C-alpha positions, 0 to 999 in steps of 0.5 A: 885314779878315781875318775869323776863323772864329766872328765874325759880320757883324752889329752883335750877336754872336747867340751867336757869339764876336763881331762883325767890329766887335769886331775894329776900333778904336772909331773905325772901327765906323761902317763897313759891311761889303760882302758878308757871310761867315757865322760858319763862314767866314773871310777877306777882308771889305771895310768902307767908308763909300764909297757908290760902292764899296759899290754897285760891290762889291755890285751883280750887274752889277759883275762883281767876282770873289770867290775862295774856297778850300774844303775839303770833307768827302770826296773829289770828282771833276771832275764836281763842278767841271764842274757848278759851271761849268754851274750848280747850283740852290740855294734862292736861284736858279741858282748858277754859278761863273766859274772852279773848279780842284782844289787836292787831292782834297778842296780847290778854288778857286772864283771867283764873280761872283754873291753869293747867300746862302751860295752856295759852301756850298749849291752843294757841299751840293746835290752831296752834299758838306759844306764843312769850311773856307771862306776868301775870299782875294780880292775883285777886285784885293785879296788877303787873304793878307798879313793875319793873322786878325782884323787889318785895313788901310786901303785906299789910293786906288789900291786903291779906284780899281782896284776901281771900275775893275774894276767899270766895265770888268770884268776883261777890259776892264781888261786891254785898257785903257790904265790911265793915263787911269783910275788916279791917279798914275803910280806906280800904273800902274808898280805894276800892270805 
């Protein structure tokens, strides 16, 4: 699901425009979201009823990367990015980015493996910057860029298998592995290569 800004990851709207469940057809409203986005954030959200997938995506040892494109209220220098890599103390604990890069004077790409509450916003806030726009564009191997805000698609077996594999081996392990033994169907191996 590509969650638009203003919607909450909850069963009740709590004063927001609506909930992520309002964006789904009634037959899919039994699904659970994995990794919530706050009302002011937008982007990729996985909704599932598969316990193994939920565990893989949400457990801190899963090593599933989440990528965010962030716009802040003022220009910042590279010391902010370096601090993200070293770690920033936020109320939830020590927050650290796996990877960061500058997209412009006020925009950055931040990749996390942690999943602390409002982590990206709080990291920037602790360094004196306010997030104006936050979009999650990737979870593991899934990119949300081809989905219009408010739209959704089913994950196919190959999507799920690859996410589970990344959770099992980590992205570096995946790059060193012969995928044939793990992924269903020869077509998927060719699609990855």
